[in-house]
PDB file of N, CA, C and O in Angstrom:
ATOM      1  N   ARG A   1     -97.472-302.260  64.642  1.00  0.00           N
ATOM      2  CA  ARG A   1     -97.382-301.053  63.883  1.00  0.00           C
ATOM      3  C   ARG A   1     -96.202-299.738  64.773  1.00  0.00           C
ATOM      4  O   ARG A   1     -95.142-299.252  64.378  1.00  0.00           O
ATOM      5  N   GLU A   2     -96.945-299.524  66.001  1.00  0.00           N
ATOM      6  CA  GLU A   2     -96.424-299.165  66.924  1.00  0.00           C
ATOM      7  C   GLU A   2     -95.120-299.141  67.237  1.00  0.00           C
ATOM      8  O   GLU A   2     -94.594-298.071  67.543  1.00  0.00           O
ATOM      9  N   ASP A   3     -94.364-300.383  67.204  1.00  0.00           N
ATOM     10  CA  ASP A   3     -93.203-300.567  67.151  1.00  0.00           C
ATOM     11  C   ASP A   3     -91.949-300.347  66.087  1.00  0.00           C
ATOM     12  O   ASP A   3     -90.721-300.295  66.156  1.00  0.00           O
ATOM     13  N   LYS A   4     -92.941-300.250  65.091  1.00  0.00           N
ATOM     14  CA  LYS A   4     -92.183-299.478  63.883  1.00  0.00           C
ATOM     15  C   LYS A   4     -91.325-300.550  63.489  1.00  0.00           C
ATOM     16  O   LYS A   4     -90.286-300.187  62.938  1.00  0.00           O
ATOM     17  N   LEU A   5     -91.524-301.987  63.656  1.00  0.00           N
ATOM     18  CA  LEU A   5     -90.749-303.298  63.106  1.00  0.00           C
ATOM     19  C   LEU A   5     -90.736-303.183  61.665  1.00  0.00           C
ATOM     20  O   LEU A   5     -91.783-302.967  61.054  1.00  0.00           O
ATOM     21  N   LYS A   6     -89.698-303.303  61.119  1.00  0.00           N
ATOM     22  CA  LYS A   6     -89.415-303.953  59.491  1.00  0.00           C
ATOM     23  C   LYS A   6     -90.160-304.917  59.375  1.00  0.00           C
ATOM     24  O   LYS A   6     -90.237-305.861  60.161  1.00  0.00           O
ATOM     25  N   ILE A   7     -91.001-304.703  58.013  1.00  0.00           N
ATOM     26  CA  ILE A   7     -91.762-305.735  57.591  1.00  0.00           C
ATOM     27  C   ILE A   7     -91.276-306.368  56.269  1.00  0.00           C
ATOM     28  O   ILE A   7     -91.383-305.805  55.180  1.00  0.00           O
ATOM     29  N   VAL A   8     -90.947-307.111  56.386  1.00  0.00           N
ATOM     30  CA  VAL A   8     -90.376-307.665  54.829  1.00  0.00           C
ATOM     31  C   VAL A   8     -91.351-309.018  54.203  1.00  0.00           C
ATOM     32  O   VAL A   8     -91.522-310.065  54.828  1.00  0.00           O
ATOM     33  N   MET A   9     -91.802-308.782  53.135  1.00  0.00           N
ATOM     34  CA  MET A   9     -92.682-309.730  52.542  1.00  0.00           C
ATOM     35  C   MET A   9     -92.303-310.718  51.665  1.00  0.00           C
ATOM     36  O   MET A   9     -91.511-310.521  50.743  1.00  0.00           O
ATOM     37  N   VAL A  10     -92.942-312.002  51.957  1.00  0.00           N
ATOM     38  CA  VAL A  10     -92.613-312.876  50.511  1.00  0.00           C
ATOM     39  C   VAL A  10     -93.598-313.220  49.958  1.00  0.00           C
ATOM     40  O   VAL A  10     -94.557-313.524  50.667  1.00  0.00           O
ATOM     41  N   HIS A  11     -93.706-313.286  48.693  1.00  0.00           N
ATOM     42  CA  HIS A  11     -94.794-313.771  47.784  1.00  0.00           C
ATOM     43  C   HIS A  11     -94.387-315.218  47.300  1.00  0.00           C
ATOM     44  O   HIS A  11     -93.751-315.248  46.246  1.00  0.00           O
ATOM     45  N   GLU A  12     -94.656-316.398  47.905  1.00  0.00           N
ATOM     46  CA  GLU A  12     -94.630-317.422  47.095  1.00  0.00           C
ATOM     47  C   GLU A  12     -95.272-317.719  45.637  1.00  0.00           C
ATOM     48  O   GLU A  12     -96.486-317.921  45.624  1.00  0.00           O
ATOM     49  N   ASN A  13     -94.687-317.756  44.614  1.00  0.00           N
ATOM     50  CA  ASN A  13     -95.101-318.047  43.460  1.00  0.00           C
ATOM     51  C   ASN A  13     -95.395-319.604  43.007  1.00  0.00           C
ATOM     52  O   ASN A  13     -96.202-319.925  42.134  1.00  0.00           O
ATOM     53  N   ASP A  14     -94.777-320.285  43.590  1.00  0.00           N
ATOM     54  CA  ASP A  14     -94.904-321.889  43.047  1.00  0.00           C
ATOM     55  C   ASP A  14     -96.287-322.680  43.600  1.00  0.00           C
ATOM     56  O   ASP A  14     -96.515-322.862  44.796  1.00  0.00           O
ATOM     57  N   PRO A  15     -96.937-323.001  42.785  1.00  0.00           N
ATOM     58  CA  PRO A  15     -98.610-323.331  43.288  1.00  0.00           C
ATOM     59  C   PRO A  15     -98.220-324.675  43.967  1.00  0.00           C
ATOM     60  O   PRO A  15     -98.967-325.124  44.836  1.00  0.00           O
ATOM     61  N   ALA A  16     -96.972-325.409  43.578  1.00  0.00           N
ATOM     62  CA  ALA A  16     -97.156-326.709  44.515  1.00  0.00           C
ATOM     63  C   ALA A  16     -96.613-326.460  46.015  1.00  0.00           C
ATOM     64  O   ALA A  16     -96.778-327.360  46.838  1.00  0.00           O
ATOM     65  N   LEU A  17     -96.164-325.620  46.277  1.00  0.00           N
ATOM     66  CA  LEU A  17     -96.048-324.722  47.833  1.00  0.00           C
ATOM     67  C   LEU A  17     -97.203-323.790  48.474  1.00  0.00           C
ATOM     68  O   LEU A  17     -97.004-323.235  49.554  1.00  0.00           O
ATOM     69  N   GLY A  18     -98.450-323.634  47.749  1.00  0.00           N
ATOM     70  CA  GLY A  18     -99.306-322.969  48.300  1.00  0.00           C
ATOM     71  C   GLY A  18     -99.267-321.765  47.663  1.00  0.00           C
ATOM     72  O   GLY A  18     -99.845-320.934  48.364  1.00  0.00           O
ATOM     73  N   GLY A  19     -98.673-321.091  46.224  1.00  0.00           N
ATOM     74  CA  GLY A  19     -98.363-320.092  45.976  1.00  0.00           C
ATOM     75  C   GLY A  19     -99.647-319.690  45.179  1.00  0.00           C
ATOM     76  O   GLY A  19    -100.370-320.519  44.625  1.00  0.00           O
ATOM     77  N   CYS A  20     -99.905-318.086  45.171  1.00  0.00           N
ATOM     78  CA  CYS A  20    -100.745-317.797  44.550  1.00  0.00           C
ATOM     79  C   CYS A  20    -100.303-316.241  43.726  1.00  0.00           C
ATOM     80  O   CYS A  20     -99.267-315.591  43.860  1.00  0.00           O
ATOM     81  N   ALA A  21    -101.493-315.960  42.863  1.00  0.00           N
ATOM     82  CA  ALA A  21    -101.430-314.734  42.351  1.00  0.00           C
ATOM     83  C   ALA A  21    -101.392-313.411  43.567  1.00  0.00           C
ATOM     84  O   ALA A  21    -102.149-313.260  44.526  1.00  0.00           O
ATOM     85  N   PHE A  22    -100.315-312.617  43.163  1.00  0.00           N
ATOM     86  CA  PHE A  22     -99.968-311.514  44.420  1.00  0.00           C
ATOM     87  C   PHE A  22    -101.407-310.768  44.484  1.00  0.00           C
ATOM     88  O   PHE A  22    -101.920-310.435  45.553  1.00  0.00           O
ATOM     89  N   ASP A  23    -102.045-310.526  43.113  1.00  0.00           N
ATOM     90  CA  ASP A  23    -103.527-310.028  43.748  1.00  0.00           C
ATOM     91  C   ASP A  23    -104.465-310.399  44.579  1.00  0.00           C
ATOM     92  O   ASP A  23    -105.239-309.535  44.991  1.00  0.00           O
ATOM     93  N   ARG A  24    -104.581-311.527  44.933  1.00  0.00           N
ATOM     94  CA  ARG A  24    -105.045-312.177  45.903  1.00  0.00           C
ATOM     95  C   ARG A  24    -104.433-311.788  47.401  1.00  0.00           C
ATOM     96  O   ARG A  24    -105.281-311.947  48.279  1.00  0.00           O
ATOM     97  N   MET A  25    -103.209-311.337  47.859  1.00  0.00           N
ATOM     98  CA  MET A  25    -102.931-310.689  48.871  1.00  0.00           C
ATOM     99  C   MET A  25    -104.049-309.180  49.208  1.00  0.00           C
ATOM    100  O   MET A  25    -104.424-308.842  50.331  1.00  0.00           O
ATOM    101  N   PHE A  26    -104.311-308.648  48.220  1.00  0.00           N
ATOM    102  CA  PHE A  26    -105.004-307.421  48.493  1.00  0.00           C
ATOM    103  C   PHE A  26    -106.449-307.827  48.631  1.00  0.00           C
ATOM    104  O   PHE A  26    -107.235-307.040  49.157  1.00  0.00           O
ATOM    105  N   GLU A  27    -106.869-309.056  48.175  1.00  0.00           N
ATOM    106  CA  GLU A  27    -108.309-309.530  48.609  1.00  0.00           C
ATOM    107  C   GLU A  27    -108.556-309.740  49.876  1.00  0.00           C
ATOM    108  O   GLU A  27    -109.574-309.324  50.429  1.00  0.00           O
ATOM    109  N   VAL A  28    -107.460-310.542  50.565  1.00  0.00           N
ATOM    110  CA  VAL A  28    -107.243-311.187  52.010  1.00  0.00           C
ATOM    111  C   VAL A  28    -106.811-310.201  52.881  1.00  0.00           C
ATOM    112  O   VAL A  28    -107.169-310.154  54.057  1.00  0.00           O
ATOM    113  N   THR A  29    -106.076-309.430  52.371  1.00  0.00           N
ATOM    114  CA  THR A  29    -105.582-308.115  53.975  1.00  0.00           C
ATOM    115  C   THR A  29    -106.444-306.869  54.147  1.00  0.00           C
ATOM    116  O   THR A  29    -106.871-306.187  53.216  1.00  0.00           O
ATOM    117  N   PRO A  30    -106.652-306.649  55.455  1.00  0.00           N
ATOM    118  CA  PRO A  30    -107.253-305.815  55.626  1.00  0.00           C
ATOM    119  C   PRO A  30    -107.175-304.312  55.316  1.00  0.00           C
ATOM    120  O   PRO A  30    -106.218-303.659  55.733  1.00  0.00           O
ATOM    121  N   GLN A  31    -108.036-303.816  54.684  1.00  0.00           N
ATOM    122  CA  GLN A  31    -107.860-302.361  54.165  1.00  0.00           C
ATOM    123  C   GLN A  31    -107.207-301.285  54.766  1.00  0.00           C
ATOM    124  O   GLN A  31    -106.505-300.452  54.193  1.00  0.00           O
ATOM    125  N   GLU A  32    -107.594-301.377  56.468  1.00  0.00           N
ATOM    126  CA  GLU A  32    -106.651-300.866  57.336  1.00  0.00           C
ATOM    127  C   GLU A  32    -104.994-300.998  57.098  1.00  0.00           C
ATOM    128  O   GLU A  32    -104.273-300.020  57.295  1.00  0.00           O
ATOM    129  N   LEU A  33    -104.649-301.818  56.819  1.00  0.00           N
ATOM    130  CA  LEU A  33    -103.227-302.525  56.862  1.00  0.00           C
ATOM    131  C   LEU A  33    -102.673-301.909  55.836  1.00  0.00           C
ATOM    132  O   LEU A  33    -101.630-301.259  55.904  1.00  0.00           O
ATOM    133  N   ILE A  34    -103.611-302.153  54.444  1.00  0.00           N
ATOM    134  CA  ILE A  34    -103.230-301.343  52.870  1.00  0.00           C
ATOM    135  C   ILE A  34    -103.141-299.900  53.441  1.00  0.00           C
ATOM    136  O   ILE A  34    -102.066-299.308  53.532  1.00  0.00           O
ATOM    137  N   ASN A  35    -104.285-299.388  53.806  1.00  0.00           N
ATOM    138  CA  ASN A  35    -103.995-297.803  54.000  1.00  0.00           C
ATOM    139  C   ASN A  35    -102.931-297.519  54.910  1.00  0.00           C
ATOM    140  O   ASN A  35    -102.905-296.297  55.054  1.00  0.00           O
ATOM    141  N   ASP A  36    -102.025-298.079  55.605  1.00  0.00           N
ATOM    142  CA  ASP A  36    -101.296-297.593  56.412  1.00  0.00           C
ATOM    143  C   ASP A  36    -100.036-297.958  55.804  1.00  0.00           C
ATOM    144  O   ASP A  36     -98.946-297.817  56.359  1.00  0.00           O
ATOM    145  N   GLY A  37    -100.242-298.494  54.493  1.00  0.00           N
ATOM    146  CA  GLY A  37     -98.960-298.557  53.711  1.00  0.00           C
ATOM    147  C   GLY A  37     -98.171-299.963  53.678  1.00  0.00           C
ATOM    148  O   GLY A  37     -96.972-299.959  53.399  1.00  0.00           O
ATOM    149  N   LEU A  38     -98.794-301.073  53.941  1.00  0.00           N
ATOM    150  CA  LEU A  38     -98.576-302.502  54.050  1.00  0.00           C
ATOM    151  C   LEU A  38     -97.334-302.786  52.732  1.00  0.00           C
ATOM    152  O   LEU A  38     -96.206-303.272  52.644  1.00  0.00           O
ATOM    153  N   TYR A  39     -98.078-302.318  52.081  1.00  0.00           N
ATOM    154  CA  TYR A  39     -97.680-302.814  50.521  1.00  0.00           C
ATOM    155  C   TYR A  39     -96.732-301.872  49.698  1.00  0.00           C
ATOM    156  O   TYR A  39     -96.501-302.108  48.513  1.00  0.00           O
ATOM    157  N   ARG A  40     -96.089-300.598  50.482  1.00  0.00           N
ATOM    158  CA  ARG A  40     -95.768-299.903  49.865  1.00  0.00           C
ATOM    159  C   ARG A  40     -94.225-300.197  49.428  1.00  0.00           C
ATOM    160  O   ARG A  40     -93.716-299.596  48.481  1.00  0.00           O
ATOM    161  N   ASP A  41     -93.630-301.021  50.077  1.00  0.00           N
ATOM    162  CA  ASP A  41     -92.217-301.632  49.682  1.00  0.00           C
ATOM    163  C   ASP A  41     -92.792-303.096  49.256  1.00  0.00           C
ATOM    164  O   ASP A  41     -93.640-303.755  49.856  1.00  0.00           O
ATOM    165  N   LEU A  42     -91.968-303.484  47.833  1.00  0.00           N
ATOM    166  CA  LEU A  42     -92.259-304.633  47.203  1.00  0.00           C
ATOM    167  C   LEU A  42     -92.172-305.635  47.935  1.00  0.00           C
ATOM    168  O   LEU A  42     -91.480-305.596  48.952  1.00  0.00           O
ATOM    169  N   ALA A  43     -92.727-306.530  47.638  1.00  0.00           N
ATOM    170  CA  ALA A  43     -92.948-308.261  48.351  1.00  0.00           C
ATOM    171  C   ALA A  43     -91.955-308.888  47.493  1.00  0.00           C
ATOM    172  O   ALA A  43     -91.827-308.742  46.278  1.00  0.00           O
ATOM    173  N   ARG A  44     -91.116-309.768  48.469  1.00  0.00           N
ATOM    174  CA  ARG A  44     -89.983-310.441  47.841  1.00  0.00           C
ATOM    175  C   ARG A  44     -90.269-311.655  47.339  1.00  0.00           C
ATOM    176  O   ARG A  44     -90.599-312.620  48.028  1.00  0.00           O
ATOM    177  N   SER A  45     -90.140-311.649  45.991  1.00  0.00           N
ATOM    178  CA  SER A  45     -90.965-312.897  45.383  1.00  0.00           C
ATOM    179  C   SER A  45     -90.354-314.171  45.169  1.00  0.00           C
ATOM    180  O   SER A  45     -89.376-314.139  44.422  1.00  0.00           O
ATOM    181  N   PHE A  46     -90.768-315.594  45.759  1.00  0.00           N
ATOM    182  CA  PHE A  46     -90.079-316.908  45.585  1.00  0.00           C
ATOM    183  C   PHE A  46     -90.500-317.348  44.581  1.00  0.00           C
ATOM    184  O   PHE A  46     -91.721-317.412  44.439  1.00  0.00           O
ATOM    185  N   PHE A  47     -89.637-317.789  43.571  1.00  0.00           N
ATOM    186  CA  PHE A  47     -89.911-318.477  42.091  1.00  0.00           C
ATOM    187  C   PHE A  47     -89.698-319.941  42.507  1.00  0.00           C
ATOM    188  O   PHE A  47     -89.230-320.239  43.606  1.00  0.00           O
ATOM    189  N   PRO A  48     -90.060-320.836  41.584  1.00  0.00           N
ATOM    190  CA  PRO A  48     -89.855-322.209  41.995  1.00  0.00           C
ATOM    191  C   PRO A  48     -88.667-322.091  41.089  1.00  0.00           C
ATOM    192  O   PRO A  48     -88.295-321.023  40.603  1.00  0.00           O
ATOM    193  N   GLY A  49     -88.003-323.437  40.859  1.00  0.00           N
ATOM    194  CA  GLY A  49     -87.187-324.054  39.724  1.00  0.00           C
ATOM    195  C   GLY A  49     -85.945-323.551  40.107  1.00  0.00           C
ATOM    196  O   GLY A  49     -85.573-323.739  41.265  1.00  0.00           O
ATOM    197  N   VAL A  50     -85.169-322.877  39.231  1.00  0.00           N
ATOM    198  CA  VAL A  50     -83.645-322.693  38.915  1.00  0.00           C
ATOM    199  C   VAL A  50     -83.554-321.458  39.710  1.00  0.00           C
ATOM    200  O   VAL A  50     -82.464-321.118  40.171  1.00  0.00           O
ATOM    201  N   TYR A  51     -84.646-320.741  39.911  1.00  0.00           N
ATOM    202  CA  TYR A  51     -84.755-319.501  40.628  1.00  0.00           C
ATOM    203  C   TYR A  51     -84.996-319.293  41.899  1.00  0.00           C
ATOM    204  O   TYR A  51     -85.058-318.231  42.519  1.00  0.00           O
ATOM    205  N   ARG A  52     -85.134-320.423  42.261  1.00  0.00           N
ATOM    206  CA  ARG A  52     -85.646-320.556  44.162  1.00  0.00           C
ATOM    207  C   ARG A  52     -84.215-320.106  45.028  1.00  0.00           C
ATOM    208  O   ARG A  52     -84.226-319.620  46.159  1.00  0.00           O
ATOM    209  N   GLU A  53     -82.983-320.393  44.204  1.00  0.00           N
ATOM    210  CA  GLU A  53     -81.706-320.062  45.433  1.00  0.00           C
ATOM    211  C   GLU A  53     -81.898-318.322  45.235  1.00  0.00           C
ATOM    212  O   GLU A  53     -81.916-317.686  46.289  1.00  0.00           O
ATOM    213  N   VAL A  54     -82.035-317.568  43.984  1.00  0.00           N
ATOM    214  CA  VAL A  54     -81.567-316.479  43.661  1.00  0.00           C
ATOM    215  C   VAL A  54     -82.930-315.672  44.572  1.00  0.00           C
ATOM    216  O   VAL A  54     -82.664-314.512  44.886  1.00  0.00           O
ATOM    217  N   SER A  55     -84.053-316.083  44.920  1.00  0.00           N
ATOM    218  CA  SER A  55     -85.277-315.984  45.642  1.00  0.00           C
ATOM    219  C   SER A  55     -84.544-315.845  47.003  1.00  0.00           C
ATOM    220  O   SER A  55     -84.241-314.705  47.356  1.00  0.00           O
ATOM    221  N   ARG A  56     -84.245-316.846  47.761  1.00  0.00           N
ATOM    222  CA  ARG A  56     -83.768-316.785  49.083  1.00  0.00           C
ATOM    223  C   ARG A  56     -82.614-316.087  48.927  1.00  0.00           C
ATOM    224  O   ARG A  56     -82.680-315.310  49.880  1.00  0.00           O
ATOM    225  N   VAL A  57     -81.524-315.830  48.316  1.00  0.00           N
ATOM    226  CA  VAL A  57     -80.458-314.628  48.490  1.00  0.00           C
ATOM    227  C   VAL A  57     -81.318-313.412  48.366  1.00  0.00           C
ATOM    228  O   VAL A  57     -80.909-312.714  49.294  1.00  0.00           O
ATOM    229  N   LEU A  58     -82.155-312.827  47.837  1.00  0.00           N
ATOM    230  CA  LEU A  58     -82.763-311.628  47.705  1.00  0.00           C
ATOM    231  C   LEU A  58     -83.365-311.434  48.998  1.00  0.00           C
ATOM    232  O   LEU A  58     -83.292-310.363  49.601  1.00  0.00           O
ATOM    233  N   LEU A  59     -84.083-312.666  49.523  1.00  0.00           N
ATOM    234  CA  LEU A  59     -84.819-312.532  50.829  1.00  0.00           C
ATOM    235  C   LEU A  59     -83.887-312.523  51.861  1.00  0.00           C
ATOM    236  O   LEU A  59     -84.335-312.073  52.916  1.00  0.00           O
ATOM    237  N   ALA A  60     -82.759-312.872  51.878  1.00  0.00           N
ATOM    238  CA  ALA A  60     -81.801-312.865  52.870  1.00  0.00           C
ATOM    239  C   ALA A  60     -81.080-311.407  53.005  1.00  0.00           C
ATOM    240  O   ALA A  60     -80.803-310.985  54.128  1.00  0.00           O
ATOM    241  N   LYS A  61     -80.804-310.703  51.922  1.00  0.00           N
ATOM    242  CA  LYS A  61     -80.194-309.666  51.680  1.00  0.00           C
ATOM    243  C   LYS A  61     -81.401-308.505  52.165  1.00  0.00           C
ATOM    244  O   LYS A  61     -80.857-307.475  52.566  1.00  0.00           O
ATOM    245  N   ALA A  62     -82.655-308.461  52.206  1.00  0.00           N
ATOM    246  CA  ALA A  62     -83.953-307.777  52.584  1.00  0.00           C
ATOM    247  C   ALA A  62     -83.719-307.889  54.408  1.00  0.00           C
ATOM    248  O   ALA A  62     -83.677-306.874  55.102  1.00  0.00           O
ATOM    249  N   LEU A  63     -83.614-308.991  54.856  1.00  0.00           N
ATOM    250  CA  LEU A  63     -83.509-309.025  56.090  1.00  0.00           C
ATOM    251  C   LEU A  63     -81.966-308.717  56.785  1.00  0.00           C
ATOM    252  O   LEU A  63     -81.615-308.838  57.959  1.00  0.00           O
ATOM    253  N   GLY A  64     -81.319-308.343  55.779  1.00  0.00           N
ATOM    254  CA  GLY A  64     -80.007-307.802  56.605  1.00  0.00           C
ATOM    255  C   GLY A  64     -78.799-308.183  56.384  1.00  0.00           C
ATOM    256  O   GLY A  64     -77.765-307.635  56.765  1.00  0.00           O
ATOM    257  N   ALA A  65     -78.969-309.486  55.532  1.00  0.00           N
ATOM    258  CA  ALA A  65     -77.538-310.503  55.263  1.00  0.00           C
ATOM    259  C   ALA A  65     -76.610-309.961  54.408  1.00  0.00           C
ATOM    260  O   ALA A  65     -77.048-309.359  53.427  1.00  0.00           O
ATOM    261  N   THR A  66     -75.188-310.060  54.599  1.00  0.00           N
ATOM    262  CA  THR A  66     -74.356-309.304  54.171  1.00  0.00           C
ATOM    263  C   THR A  66     -73.335-310.621  53.834  1.00  0.00           C
ATOM    264  O   THR A  66     -73.589-311.681  54.406  1.00  0.00           O
ATOM    265  N   ALA A  67     -72.250-310.554  52.961  1.00  0.00           N
ATOM    266  CA  ALA A  67     -71.172-311.423  52.525  1.00  0.00           C
ATOM    267  C   ALA A  67     -70.310-312.004  53.699  1.00  0.00           C
ATOM    268  O   ALA A  67     -69.851-313.127  53.903  1.00  0.00           O
ATOM    269  N   ALA A  68     -70.255-310.694  54.473  1.00  0.00           N
ATOM    270  CA  ALA A  68     -69.290-311.186  55.819  1.00  0.00           C
ATOM    271  C   ALA A  68     -70.130-312.047  56.773  1.00  0.00           C
ATOM    272  O   ALA A  68     -69.748-313.070  57.340  1.00  0.00           O
ATOM    273  N   LYS A  69     -71.284-311.492  56.854  1.00  0.00           N
ATOM    274  CA  LYS A  69     -72.131-312.277  57.966  1.00  0.00           C
ATOM    275  C   LYS A  69     -72.410-313.880  57.467  1.00  0.00           C
ATOM    276  O   LYS A  69     -72.260-314.871  58.181  1.00  0.00           O
ATOM    277  N   ALA A  70     -72.858-313.865  56.045  1.00  0.00           N
ATOM    278  CA  ALA A  70     -72.950-315.398  55.757  1.00  0.00           C
ATOM    279  C   ALA A  70     -71.288-315.996  55.811  1.00  0.00           C
ATOM    280  O   ALA A  70     -71.125-317.167  56.157  1.00  0.00           O
ATOM    281  N   LYS A  71     -70.529-315.459  55.588  1.00  0.00           N
ATOM    282  CA  LYS A  71     -69.035-316.091  55.928  1.00  0.00           C
ATOM    283  C   LYS A  71     -68.955-316.426  57.096  1.00  0.00           C
ATOM    284  O   LYS A  71     -68.631-317.603  57.259  1.00  0.00           O
ATOM    285  N   GLU A  72     -69.175-315.670  58.236  1.00  0.00           N
ATOM    286  CA  GLU A  72     -69.100-315.962  59.606  1.00  0.00           C
ATOM    287  C   GLU A  72     -70.259-317.059  60.014  1.00  0.00           C
ATOM    288  O   GLU A  72     -70.165-317.972  60.834  1.00  0.00           O
ATOM    289  N   SER A  73     -71.102-316.781  59.396  1.00  0.00           N
ATOM    290  CA  SER A  73     -72.251-318.056  59.667  1.00  0.00           C
ATOM    291  C   SER A  73     -72.143-319.244  59.274  1.00  0.00           C
ATOM    292  O   SER A  73     -72.748-320.185  59.788  1.00  0.00           O
ATOM    293  N   GLN A  74     -71.206-319.345  58.131  1.00  0.00           N
ATOM    294  CA  GLN A  74     -70.519-320.532  57.393  1.00  0.00           C
ATOM    295  C   GLN A  74     -69.468-321.302  58.559  1.00  0.00           C
ATOM    296  O   GLN A  74     -69.642-322.419  59.045  1.00  0.00           O
ATOM    297  N   GLN A  75     -68.602-320.576  58.775  1.00  0.00           N
ATOM    298  CA  GLN A  75     -67.483-320.709  59.391  1.00  0.00           C
ATOM    299  C   GLN A  75     -68.062-321.293  61.176  1.00  0.00           C
ATOM    300  O   GLN A  75     -67.519-322.201  61.807  1.00  0.00           O
ATOM    301  N   LEU A  76     -68.922-320.701  61.516  1.00  0.00           N
ATOM    302  CA  LEU A  76     -69.699-321.132  62.996  1.00  0.00           C
ATOM    303  C   LEU A  76     -70.287-322.445  62.772  1.00  0.00           C
ATOM    304  O   LEU A  76     -70.098-323.324  63.612  1.00  0.00           O
ATOM    305  N   ARG A  77     -70.978-322.672  61.730  1.00  0.00           N
ATOM    306  CA  ARG A  77     -71.567-324.115  61.309  1.00  0.00           C
ATOM    307  C   ARG A  77     -70.580-325.311  61.115  1.00  0.00           C
ATOM    308  O   ARG A  77     -70.757-326.466  61.503  1.00  0.00           O
ATOM    309  N   ARG A  78     -69.388-324.754  60.363  1.00  0.00           N
ATOM    310  CA  ARG A  78     -68.191-325.840  60.194  1.00  0.00           C
ATOM    311  C   ARG A  78     -67.818-326.243  61.373  1.00  0.00           C
ATOM    312  O   ARG A  78     -67.684-327.435  61.647  1.00  0.00           O
ATOM    313  N   ALA A  79     -67.564-325.072  62.377  1.00  0.00           N
ATOM    314  CA  ALA A  79     -66.990-325.366  63.448  1.00  0.00           C
ATOM    315  C   ALA A  79     -67.765-326.320  64.438  1.00  0.00           C
ATOM    316  O   ALA A  79     -67.198-327.330  64.855  1.00  0.00           O
ATOM    317  N   ALA A  80     -69.100-326.004  64.834  1.00  0.00           N
ATOM    318  CA  ALA A  80     -70.124-326.560  65.573  1.00  0.00           C
ATOM    319  C   ALA A  80     -69.937-328.060  64.657  1.00  0.00           C
ATOM    320  O   ALA A  80     -69.860-329.061  65.370  1.00  0.00           O
ATOM    321  N   ALA A  81     -69.889-328.204  63.722  1.00  0.00           N
ATOM    322  CA  ALA A  81     -70.099-329.705  63.102  1.00  0.00           C
ATOM    323  C   ALA A  81     -68.972-330.318  63.278  1.00  0.00           C
ATOM    324  O   ALA A  81     -69.044-331.523  63.520  1.00  0.00           O
ATOM    325  N   SER A  82     -67.998-329.853  63.228  1.00  0.00           N
ATOM    326  CA  SER A  82     -66.667-330.551  63.613  1.00  0.00           C
ATOM    327  C   SER A  82     -66.772-330.960  65.025  1.00  0.00           C
ATOM    328  O   SER A  82     -66.534-332.102  65.419  1.00  0.00           O
ATOM    329  N   ALA A  83     -67.168-329.899  65.823  1.00  0.00           N
ATOM    330  CA  ALA A  83     -66.687-330.105  67.424  1.00  0.00           C
ATOM    331  C   ALA A  83     -67.659-331.328  67.888  1.00  0.00           C
ATOM    332  O   ALA A  83     -67.303-332.188  68.694  1.00  0.00           O
ATOM    333  N   ASN A  84     -69.045-331.279  67.210  1.00  0.00           N
ATOM    334  CA  ASN A  84     -69.990-332.646  66.977  1.00  0.00           C
ATOM    335  C   ASN A  84     -69.481-333.802  66.654  1.00  0.00           C
ATOM    336  O   ASN A  84     -69.805-334.759  67.356  1.00  0.00           O
ATOM    337  N   ARG A  85     -68.842-333.952  65.870  1.00  0.00           N
ATOM    338  CA  ARG A  85     -68.025-334.887  65.223  1.00  0.00           C
ATOM    339  C   ARG A  85     -66.969-335.562  66.271  1.00  0.00           C
ATOM    340  O   ARG A  85     -66.800-336.761  66.491  1.00  0.00           O
ATOM    341  N   ASN A  86     -66.343-334.499  66.822  1.00  0.00           N
ATOM    342  CA  ASN A  86     -64.988-334.884  67.706  1.00  0.00           C
ATOM    343  C   ASN A  86     -65.700-335.516  68.590  1.00  0.00           C
ATOM    344  O   ASN A  86     -65.355-336.654  68.909  1.00  0.00           O
ATOM    345  N   ILE A  87     -67.026-334.818  69.266  1.00  0.00           N
ATOM    346  CA  ILE A  87     -67.625-335.670  70.587  1.00  0.00           C
ATOM    347  C   ILE A  87     -68.186-336.991  70.479  1.00  0.00           C
ATOM    348  O   ILE A  87     -68.100-337.761  71.436  1.00  0.00           O
ATOM    349  N   TYR A  88     -68.784-337.348  69.345  1.00  0.00           N
ATOM    350  CA  TYR A  88     -69.177-338.631  69.130  1.00  0.00           C
ATOM    351  C   TYR A  88     -68.067-339.624  68.687  1.00  0.00           C
ATOM    352  O   TYR A  88     -68.174-340.842  68.828  1.00  0.00           O
ATOM    353  N   ALA A  89     -66.963-338.984  68.126  1.00  0.00           N
ATOM    354  CA  ALA A  89     -65.849-339.840  67.701  1.00  0.00           C
ATOM    355  C   ALA A  89     -65.102-340.288  68.925  1.00  0.00           C
ATOM    356  O   ALA A  89     -64.774-341.457  69.128  1.00  0.00           O
ATOM    357  N   ALA A  90     -64.871-339.336  69.677  1.00  0.00           N
ATOM    358  CA  ALA A  90     -64.080-339.765  71.149  1.00  0.00           C
ATOM    359  C   ALA A  90     -64.366-340.967  71.635  1.00  0.00           C
ATOM    360  O   ALA A  90     -65.511-341.403  71.751  1.00  0.00           O
ATOM    361  N   PRO A  91     -63.146-341.669  71.998  1.00  0.00           N
ATOM    362  CA  PRO A  91     -63.580-343.206  73.013  1.00  0.00           C
ATOM    363  C   PRO A  91     -63.855-342.788  73.856  1.00  0.00           C
ATOM    364  O   PRO A  91     -63.446-341.716  74.300  1.00  0.00           O
ATOM    365  N   PRO A  92     -64.944-343.798  74.522  1.00  0.00           N
ATOM    366  CA  PRO A  92     -65.281-343.588  76.031  1.00  0.00           C
ATOM    367  C   PRO A  92     -64.345-343.790  76.900  1.00  0.00           C
ATOM    368  O   PRO A  92     -64.573-343.635  78.100  1.00  0.00           O
TER     369      PRO A  92
END
């Protein structure tokens, strides 16, 4: 709290992955944190099935992701994968 770190909460809704009803969070969270505004911002819900990818995108945006950053990251991953293939494909 003293560092004023941004907190992004994720609420897992899929019971197969340990999800629970959101009101359970209020039962297990120390009252001091609730009083200090822990739940002031909405938790990002993670839904199962066809909604899972949308949940991931919304979480990424909450963490500061942008289309430009995603494109740059994808380009770096491709370059690294290509370099890795070239290393292992090179003759001894």
